[in-house]
VOPAGU-2260 file (C-alpha; in pm, 1 decimal, decimal comma):
REM VOPAGU-2260
SITE   aa  ch    i         X         Y         Z
SITE  MET   A    0   -1499,3    -750,4    -384,2
SITE  PRO   A    1   -1504,4    -709,6    -764,3
SITE  ILE   A    2   -1189,3    -698,5    -972,5
SITE  PRO   A    3   -1089,2    -332,6   -1039,7
SITE  THR   A    4   -1212,6    -221,8   -1381,1
SITE  SER   A    5    -993,7      80,4   -1453,7
SITE  THR   A    6    -706,4    -106,4   -1619,1
SITE  ALA   A    7    -670,3    -104,9   -1998,6
SITE  PRO   A    8    -581,8    -426,9   -2185,1
SITE  LEU   A    9    -210,3    -502,0   -2181,4
SITE  THR   A   10      26,1    -557,1   -2473,0
SITE  ARG   A   11     166,1    -909,1   -2494,7
SITE  SER   A   12     527,5    -800,7   -2462,0
SITE  LEU   A   13     457,0    -641,1   -2124,6
SITE  ALA   A   14     194,3    -885,5   -2008,3
SITE  ARG   A   15     370,4   -1081,6   -1738,0
SITE  GLU   A   16     539,4    -788,1   -1566,4
SITE  GLU   A   17     235,6    -562,8   -1594,4
SITE  VAL   A   18       1,7    -832,8   -1463,1
SITE  TYR   A   19     234,8    -883,6   -1167,7
SITE  ARG   A   20     254,2    -510,1   -1093,9
SITE  ASN   A   21    -123,0    -462,6   -1122,2
SITE  LEU   A   22    -208,3    -756,0    -897,5
SITE  LYS   A   23      54,3    -657,1    -642,0
SITE  GLN   A   24     -76,4    -300,4    -623,9
SITE  TRP   A   25    -438,4    -418,0    -593,5
SITE  ILE   A   26    -342,7    -651,5    -309,0
SITE  ILE   A   27    -126,9    -400,3    -120,3
SITE  GLU   A   28    -383,5    -121,4    -154,3
SITE  LEU   A   29    -666,3    -360,4     -49,7
SITE  GLN   A   30    -854,1    -334,9    -378,9
SITE  LEU   A   31    -832,4    -713,0    -363,0
SITE  ALA   A   32    -929,6    -790,9      -5,6
SITE  PRO   A   33    -748,6   -1032,9     227,0
SITE  GLY   A   34    -895,3   -1378,9     178,9
SITE  GLU   A   35   -1050,2   -1296,0    -158,0
SITE  ILE   A   36   -1055,9   -1582,2    -410,0
SITE  LEU   A   37    -840,9   -1515,5    -717,8
SITE  ARG   A   38    -960,7   -1686,0   -1035,9
SITE  ASP   A   39    -699,6   -1674,8   -1308,8
SITE  GLN   A   40    -956,2   -1671,4   -1589,2
SITE  ASP   A   41   -1143,6   -1374,6   -1440,7
SITE  LEU   A   42    -819,3   -1183,1   -1391,4
SITE  ALA   A   43    -699,0   -1268,8   -1742,2
SITE  THR   A   44   -1025,5   -1148,1   -1894,1
SITE  GLN   A   45   -1015,7    -822,5   -1698,1
SITE  LEU   A   46    -653,3    -754,0   -1791,7
SITE  GLY   A   47    -690,9    -860,2   -2153,5
SITE  VAL   A   48    -424,2   -1130,5   -2143,7
SITE  SER   A   49    -405,0   -1508,8   -2149,5
SITE  ARG   A   50    -411,5   -1711,7   -1829,1
SITE  THR   A   51     -37,4   -1788,0   -1849,6
SITE  PRO   A   52      99,6   -1447,7   -1735,4
SITE  VAL   A   53    -166,4   -1436,9   -1463,9
SITE  ARG   A   54     -60,7   -1775,5   -1329,2
SITE  GLU   A   55     306,1   -1673,8   -1340,0
SITE  ALA   A   56     229,5   -1351,2   -1153,5
SITE  LEU   A   57      26,5   -1536,3    -890,0
SITE  ARG   A   58     314,0   -1778,2    -831,8
SITE  GLN   A   59     553,5   -1486,9    -781,5
SITE  LEU   A   60     312,1   -1318,3    -541,9
SITE  GLU   A   61     279,3   -1643,7    -349,7
SITE  ASP   A   62     658,6   -1650,9    -310,1
SITE  GLU   A   63     635,2   -1297,2    -168,8
SITE  GLY   A   64     369,8   -1392,7      86,1
SITE  LEU   A   65      88,4   -1189,9     -71,6
SITE  VAL   A   66    -102,5   -1487,0    -213,9
SITE  VAL   A   67    -179,0   -1829,6     -68,0
SITE  THR   A   68    -292,4   -2143,9    -248,6
SITE  SER   A   69    -442,3   -2481,4    -173,4
SITE  PHE   A   70    -331,3   -2721,6    -444,8
SITE  HIS   A   71    -611,1   -2777,1    -702,7
SITE  LYS   A   72    -861,1   -2603,7    -470,4
SITE  TRP   A   73    -817,7   -2227,1    -456,4
SITE  THR   A   74    -588,3   -1928,7    -478,2
SITE  LYS   A   75    -655,2   -1642,4    -237,6
SITE  VAL   A   76    -517,6   -1308,9    -132,9
SITE  ALA   A   77    -311,6   -1380,6     179,2
SITE  PRO   A   78    -469,2   -1290,7     513,6
SITE  SER   A   79    -378,2    -953,9     663,3
SITE  ASN   A   80    -290,9   -1053,7    1017,5
SITE  LEU   A   81    -232,1    -776,5    1267,0
SITE  ALA   A   82     -16,1   -1008,9    1476,2
SITE  ASP   A   83     238,5   -1018,5    1190,6
SITE  ILE   A   84     332,3    -656,1    1262,5
SITE  ALA   A   85     491,6    -763,6    1591,8
SITE  GLN   A   86     711,7    -998,6    1388,6
SITE  LEU   A   87     787,4    -772,7    1092,4
SITE  TYR   A   88     864,6    -434,4    1250,6
SITE  PRO   A   89    1163,4    -555,0    1458,2
SITE  VAL   A   90    1311,3    -722,2    1150,0
SITE  VAL   A   91    1281,4    -404,9     942,9
SITE  ALA   A   92    1422,0    -198,8    1230,0
SITE  ALA   A   93    1725,5    -425,7    1256,3
SITE  LEU   A   94    1786,4    -426,6     879,7
SITE  GLU   A   95    1758,1     -48,4     851,3
SITE  ALA   A   96    1985,0       0,8    1153,2
SITE  ALA   A   97    2243,6    -220,9     983,2
SITE  ALA   A   98    2200,6     -26,4     658,6
SITE  LEU   A   99    2251,0     302,1     841,7
SITE  GLU   A  100    2573,6     180,8    1003,0
SITE  LEU   A  101    2700,7      69,0     662,8
SITE  ALA   A  102    2594,4     401,2     507,2
SITE  LEU   A  103    2779,7     619,8     756,8
SITE  PRO   A  104    3124,0     609,3     586,8
SITE  HIS   A  105    2964,1     693,7     251,4
SITE  LEU   A  106    2722,4     970,3     350,9
SITE  THR   A  107    2791,1    1302,1     180,6
SITE  PRO   A  108    2649,7    1650,5     242,9
SITE  ALA   A  109    2440,8    1596,8     -70,4
SITE  ASP   A  110    2290,4    1279,6      81,5
SITE  LEU   A  111    2202,3    1464,7     400,6
SITE  GLN   A  112    2048,3    1744,2     196,2
SITE  GLU   A  113    1844,1    1487,5       3,4
SITE  LEU   A  114    1719,9    1333,6     329,4
SITE  ALA   A  115    1622,4    1676,8     463,3
SITE  ALA   A  116    1441,7    1772,4     142,5
SITE  CYS   A  117    1252,0    1444,9     144,2
SITE  ASN   A  118    1150,2    1496,4     505,6
SITE  ASP   A  119    1033,4    1852,6     433,8
SITE  ALA   A  120     820,5    1721,0     148,8
SITE  LEU   A  121     682,7    1452,8     381,4
SITE  ALA   A  122     581,8    1716,1     635,9
SITE  ALA   A  123     402,4    1913,5     364,0
SITE  ALA   A  124     220,4    1602,4     239,6
SITE  ILE   A  125     102,1    1516,6     591,4
SITE  THR   A  126     -19,1    1872,5     646,5
SITE  ALA   A  127    -208,7    1853,1     315,9
SITE  GLN   A  128    -350,2    1513,9     421,4
SITE  ASP   A  129    -213,0    1360,0     100,5
SITE  HIS   A  130    -166,6    1018,0     254,5
SITE  GLN   A  131     -59,5     843,1     -64,3
SITE  LEU   A  132     218,1    1095,6    -129,6
SITE  ALA   A  133     318,2    1088,7     237,2
SITE  THR   A  134     355,3     710,6     225,0
SITE  THR   A  135     569,5     737,7     -88,1
SITE  LEU   A  136     793,9    1003,8      64,9
SITE  ASP   A  137     833,6     813,2     390,8
SITE  ALA   A  138     949,4     507,8     195,6
SITE  GLN   A  139    1179,3     730,5     -11,6
SITE  PHE   A  140    1344,7     867,6     303,6
SITE  HIS   A  141    1435,1     519,7     422,4
SITE  ALA   A  142    1534,1     409,9      72,3
SITE  ILE   A  143    1797,9     685,1      57,2
SITE  ILE   A  144    1973,8     539,6     361,3
SITE  VAL   A  145    1954,4     186,9     223,7
SITE  ARG   A  146    2087,6     302,5    -113,6
SITE  VAL   A  147    2386,3     476,3      44,1
SITE  SER   A  148    2463,9     161,3     244,9
SITE  GLN   A  149    2552,7      -6,2     -87,1
SITE  ASN   A  150    2430,2    -341,4      47,8
SITE  LEU   A  151    2211,9    -511,7    -210,7
SITE  GLU   A  152    2114,7    -797,7      20,9
SITE  ILE   A  153    1962,8    -562,1     276,9
SITE  GLU   A  154    1790,2    -375,4      -4,8
SITE  LYS   A  155    1637,6    -697,8    -141,1
SITE  MET   A  156    1521,4    -817,9     200,8
SITE  LEU   A  157    1355,4    -486,8     279,7
SITE  ALA   A  158    1190,7    -477,0     -62,6
SITE  SER   A  159    1027,7    -811,8      12,3
SITE  LEU   A  160     897,6    -700,8     353,5
SITE  ARG   A  161     765,7    -352,5     285,6
SITE  PRO   A  162     465,5    -449,2      67,4
SITE  ARG   A  163     341,9    -690,3     335,3
SITE  ILE   A  164     379,8    -424,5     603,1
SITE  ARG   A  165     204,3    -157,2     396,0
SITE  ARG   A  166     -96,3    -384,1     341,0
SITE  ILE   A  167    -127,8    -468,6     711,1
SITE  GLU   A  168     -95,5    -102,9     809,0
SITE  LEU   A  169    -371,5      -1,3     569,5
SITE  ALA   A  170    -598,3    -283,8     682,9
SITE  HIS   A  171    -558,6    -227,1    1057,1
SITE  PHE   A  172    -416,4     118,3    1125,4
SITE  GLY   A  173    -542,3     326,3     835,8
SITE  ASP   A  174    -307,6     626,6     820,8
SITE  GLN   A  175    -220,5     637,3    1190,7
SITE  ARG   A  176     140,3     541,5    1119,0
SITE  MET   A  177     181,3     839,8     887,4
SITE  ALA   A  178     180,9    1108,7    1153,4
SITE  PRO   A  179     385,0    1424,3    1225,6
SITE  LEU   A  180     589,0    1216,6    1471,7
SITE  SER   A  181     753,4    1044,9    1173,8
SITE  VAL   A  182     880,3    1383,0    1051,0
SITE  THR   A  183    1019,9    1468,0    1395,5
SITE  GLU   A  184    1197,8    1133,2    1419,7
SITE  HIS   A  185    1340,7    1168,4    1070,1
SITE  ALA   A  186    1471,6    1514,5    1156,9
SITE  ALA   A  187    1641,5    1374,2    1466,4
SITE  ILE   A  188    1805,6    1101,4    1254,4
SITE  ILE   A  189    1938,6    1364,9    1014,3
SITE  GLU   A  190    2078,8    1575,4    1299,1
SITE  ALA   A  191    2250,8    1272,7    1453,3
SITE  LEU   A  192    2406,8    1191,9    1116,2
SITE  ARG   A  193    2524,3    1550,3    1072,3
SITE  ALA   A  194    2680,4    1536,1    1417,2
SITE  GLY   A  195    2850,2    1205,4    1337,9
SITE  ASP   A  196    2669,6    1037,1    1629,2
SITE  SER   A  197    2623,5     693,4    1479,6
SITE  GLN   A  198    2496,6     536,1    1801,1
SITE  ALA   A  199    2218,8     791,7    1836,7
SITE  ALA   A  200    2126,1     762,1    1468,5
SITE  VAL   A  201    2094,5     383,1    1494,7
SITE  GLN   A  202    1875,7     405,8    1804,1
SITE  LEU   A  203    1658,6     670,4    1640,1
SITE  ILE   A  204    1595,5     465,7    1327,2
SITE  LYS   A  205    1495,0     169,7    1545,7
SITE  GLN   A  206    1263,4     400,2    1738,3
SITE  ASN   A  207    1111,5     514,7    1408,2
SITE  TRP   A  208     992,1     155,7    1357,9
SITE  SER   A  209     838,4     131,5    1705,3
SITE  LEU   A  210     461,0     142,2    1731,1
SITE  PRO   A  211     290,4     365,6    1985,6
SITE  PRO   A  212     197,0     165,3    2296,8
SITE  ASP   A  213    -173,1     140,6    2208,8
SITE  LEU   A  214    -104,6       5,0    1859,1
SITE  TRP   A  215     167,0    -227,6    1990,1
SITE  GLN   A  216     -81,8    -365,5    2240,4
SITE  LEU   A  217    -325,8    -433,6    1958,7
SITE  ALA   A  218     -58,2    -608,6    1752,4
SITE  THR   A  219      80,0    -826,9    2030,4
SITE  THR   A  220    -262,4    -934,3    2156,2
SITE  ALA   A  221    -416,1    -999,4    1815,0
SITE  PRO   A  222    -535,8   -1358,4    1764,6
SITE  ALA   A  223    -314,9   -1592,5    1567,8
SITE  PRO   A  224    -430,9   -1656,9    1210,4
SITE  THR   A  225    -647,9   -1957,3    1141,7
SITE  THR   A  226    -570,1   -2201,6     863,6
SITE  THR   A  227    -832,6   -2258,5     596,2
SITE  THR   A  228    -822,3   -2579,1     394,8
């Protein structure tokens, strides 16, 4: 798959951060395919920078699990393994449930109104089949709860997991996860919070991270990844 060509050359002062953001977006959105070889010189030429910020960005992306390397041999986009979903979803569900419990004492009517407005916008985006906007709004809904929890460690852990999950979902499920059911589940979470039913709200947010049985079957029976040397 060729390197995307729509990016203008970067200014030196912004080079490292912009290179990182561009590469991360290309990987998550599958413009750079799983398993694709990443050559720092080719990327540097395309982005109009030296090889140094590219190498720094690739190292950061490797730390985040989006890039893999074999020392002095190759650097590749990390595989997109369907089986990883069965590992990642329960972790996210547990972290968001913990965030919700921590958020409960701090939730205000304005927070609940913000959640409802976000969910209404999500419903409209799904109806309009604007999948990119729907994905953004779904993430925003969950981010509101995490923000109100005031727990930076949970926020950081979730931030490291979500890009990996998004890439796997796009590669294997397309937009099946972004369905009207998400809106219904979000609405139920909001109602439980309004009613002060913390137990129900926690169970509902865990349910929101549960795959339908057919997709769960695919994830749990997917072959384990192979190691390339």
